[in-house]
C-alpha positions in Angstrom: -190.0 66.3 -184.6 -190.8 67.7 -181.2 -191.5 64.2 -179.9 -188.2 62.9 -181.2 -186.3 65.9 -179.7 -188.0 65.2 -176.3 -187.0 61.5 -176.5 -183.4 62.5 -177.1 -183.4 65.0 -174.2 -184.9 62.4 -171.9 -182.4 59.8 -172.9 -179.4 62.2 -172.4 -180.8 63.3 -169.0 -181.3 59.6 -168.0 -177.7 58.8 -168.9 -176.4 61.8 -166.9 -178.4 60.6 -163.9 -177.1 57.1 -164.3 -173.5 58.4 -164.6 -173.9 60.5 -161.5 -175.1 57.4 -159.6 -172.0 55.5 -160.4 -170.1 56.0 -157.2 -167.8 53.7 -155.2 -164.9 54.0 -152.7 -161.5 52.8 -151.5 -160.3 52.8 -147.9 -156.9 52.1 -146.6 -154.1 53.1 -144.2 -150.6 54.5 -144.7 -147.8 53.7 -142.3 -144.0 54.2 -142.1 -141.4 51.5 -142.0 -142.0 50.9 -138.3 -145.8 50.5 -138.8 -146.5 53.9 -137.3 -149.5 55.8 -138.8 -148.6 58.7 -141.1 -151.1 61.4 -140.6 -151.9 64.5 -142.7 -150.2 63.2 -145.8 -151.8 63.6 -149.3 -153.0 60.4 -150.9 -153.6 60.3 -154.6 -155.8 57.9 -156.6 -155.2 57.7 -160.3 -157.5 55.7 -162.5 -155.6 53.1 -164.7 -158.0 53.5 -167.6 -159.1 57.1 -167.3 -162.8 57.9 -167.5 -163.6 61.6 -167.5 -164.6 62.8 -164.1 -163.2 59.8 -162.4 -159.5 59.8 -163.3 -157.9 61.7 -160.4 -158.8 62.1 -156.7 -156.9 63.5 -153.6 -157.6 63.0 -149.9 -155.5 63.4 -146.7 -154.8 60.7 -144.2 -156.3 61.1 -140.8 -154.5 61.1 -137.4 -154.7 57.3 -137.5 -153.2 57.1 -141.0 -156.6 56.1 -142.5 -157.7 57.5 -145.8 -161.0 57.2 -147.6 -161.8 57.9 -151.3 -165.4 58.5 -152.3 -167.0 59.1 -155.7 -164.8 56.7 -157.6 -166.0 54.8 -160.7 -167.2 51.4 -159.5 -165.1 48.2 -160.0 -162.3 50.2 -161.7 -158.5 49.9 -161.2 -156.8 52.8 -159.4 -153.2 53.3 -158.4 -153.0 54.7 -154.8 -149.9 56.5 -153.7 -148.7 59.0 -151.0 -147.5 62.4 -152.3 -145.7 65.4 -150.9 -144.2 68.7 -152.1 -141.1 68.0 -149.9 -140.4 64.3 -150.8 -141.3 61.5 -153.1 -141.7 57.8 -152.6 -142.1 54.6 -154.7 -144.7 53.3 -152.3 -147.9 52.6 -154.1 -150.6 50.0 -154.6 -152.9 49.0 -157.4 -156.4 48.3 -156.2 -159.9 48.0 -157.6 -162.6 50.2 -156.3 -165.7 48.7 -154.8 -168.9 47.8 -156.7 -171.4 50.5 -157.1 -172.4 52.0 -153.7 -169.6 50.0 -151.9 -166.1 50.7 -150.6 -163.1 48.4 -151.3 -160.8 47.9 -148.3 -157.0 47.5 -148.7 -155.9 44.2 -147.4 -152.8 45.7 -145.8 -151.4 49.3 -145.2 -149.3 51.2 -147.7 -145.9 51.1 -146.2 -143.7 54.2 -146.8 -140.3 53.1 -145.7 -138.2 55.4 -148.0 -138.8 59.0 -148.8 -136.4 61.0 -151.1 -135.9 64.7 -150.5 -135.3 67.1 -153.4 -131.6 67.1 -152.7 -131.5 63.3 -153.1 -131.2 62.4 -149.4 -133.2 59.2 -148.7 -134.8 58.8 -145.2 -135.2 55.2 -144.0 -138.1 55.1 -141.5 -137.6 51.4 -140.7 -133.9 51.5 -139.7 -133.8 55.2 -138.6 -131.0 55.8 -141.2 -130.4 58.2 -144.0 -129.0 57.1 -147.3 -127.2 58.7 -150.2 -127.8 57.0 -153.6 -125.3 55.1 -155.6 -122.5 56.8 -157.5 -122.8 55.7 -161.2 -119.3 54.3 -161.7 -117.1 51.3 -161.0 -115.0 51.8 -157.8 -112.7 49.6 -155.8 -113.4 49.4 -152.1 -110.9 52.2 -151.1 -112.5 54.5 -153.7 -116.0 53.7 -152.5 -115.0 54.2 -148.8 -113.3 57.5 -149.6 -116.3 58.7 -151.6 -118.7 57.9 -148.8 -116.6 59.6 -146.1 -116.0 62.8 -148.1 -119.7 63.1 -149.2 -121.1 66.4 -148.0 -124.8 65.8 -148.7 -126.9 67.2 -145.8 -123.8 68.0 -143.7 -121.6 64.9 -144.0 -121.0 62.1 -141.6 -121.4 59.3 -144.2 -120.0 55.8 -144.3 -120.3 52.6 -146.3 -123.2 50.4 -145.0 -122.8 47.0 -143.3 -123.9 43.8 -145.0 -127.0 43.7 -142.9 -128.0 47.3 -143.8 -127.5 46.6 -147.5 -129.4 43.3 -147.4 -132.3 45.2 -145.8 -132.6 47.1 -149.1 -133.0 43.9 -151.2 -136.5 43.8 -152.5 -137.5 41.7 -155.5 -140.8 43.5 -156.0 -138.7 46.1 -157.8 -137.1 45.3 -161.2 -133.7 46.3 -159.9 -134.2 44.4 -156.6 -134.1 47.7 -154.7 -136.0 50.9 -154.5 -135.2 52.9 -157.7 -134.2 55.9 -155.5 -130.9 54.1 -154.7 -129.8 53.9 -158.3 -128.5 50.3 -157.6 -129.9 48.8 -160.8 -129.3 45.2 -159.7 -125.5 45.8 -159.3 -122.9 44.8 -156.8 -122.5 47.3 -153.9 -119.6 47.6 -151.4 -120.1 47.2 -147.7 -118.0 48.6 -144.9 -116.9 45.2 -143.7 -113.4 43.8 -144.4 -112.3 40.2 -144.4 -108.6 40.2 -143.7 -106.0 42.7 -144.9 -106.9 42.6 -148.6 -110.6 41.5 -148.9 -113.8 43.4 -148.5 -117.5 42.2 -148.6 -120.0 43.3 -151.2 -123.7 42.6 -151.7 -125.0 41.4 -155.1 -128.4 42.9 -155.7 -128.9 40.7 -158.8 -128.8 37.4 -156.8 -129.3 38.6 -153.2 -126.0 37.2 -152.0 -123.1 38.8 -150.1 -119.5 37.8 -151.0 -116.0 39.0 -150.5 -113.4 40.1 -153.1 -110.0 41.6 -153.2 -110.4 45.3 -152.4 -107.0 46.7 -153.5 -106.5 48.3 -157.0 -108.3 47.6 -160.2 -108.1 43.8 -160.0 -111.0 43.6 -157.5 -113.4 44.9 -160.1 -112.5 42.0 -162.5 -112.9 39.5 -159.6 -116.6 40.4 -159.4 -117.4 38.9 -162.8 -119.9 40.4 -165.3 -123.2 42.1 -164.8 -126.5 40.4 -165.6 -126.7 42.2 -168.9 -123.1 41.1 -169.9 -121.7 44.5 -169.4 -118.2 45.3 -168.0 -118.0 44.3 -164.3 -118.3 47.0 -161.6 -119.2 47.6 -158.0 -120.9 50.7 -156.7 -120.9 52.7 -153.5 -123.9 53.6 -151.4 -123.5 55.8 -148.3 -125.4 55.7 -145.1 -125.5 57.6 -141.7 -127.6 57.8 -138.6 -130.7 60.0 -139.0 -130.2 63.6 -138.2 
């Protein structure tokens, strides 16, 4: 009986040693929309299939934006994302840790273009702009323009974006073809640009095209056609301003 007990103890101890030896790493870099290093930001690694003791890690990026995770479970999938108490971002990457005793290197930096503050204000580090997310309702151009100009988020000074500014948000890596912080959901969004006395340009986030439509009254909403899910047609307003 004592011999059997010793065998069990030795086996358990051996498994513990083996488990402790399972270590790997991930190394990468975090930058803003202009490819500038982001230093001192918390980087979180969450294991996709959690294994106790290996499911969550935190590090901070260095002055060069580089971060290094150690002690990860080898050859395991992790989601790496920047994190802050002051803002949130959709920037993240899924990567596999290195084999046992090795470190996996990210092929390219994690780019944090947009950060959203607690009040909903979105900072665009690529264009040097600030954005206010979409209003959840159908609006004609005049209503959208009035909403943007009267918006008081962060002190006012808002306007409708240009076609080029809106097009820069188009990103098919997201299901809604734009960062979820904008609440665009693949819809049409008005621009500030007019085409003659009665037409205004909008951008279609479902197709990635910009077109113009009558901007006066309710008729312009019908001219836009129906949404991708067959719902009633609409256009939304997103506001933008220079960074303060």
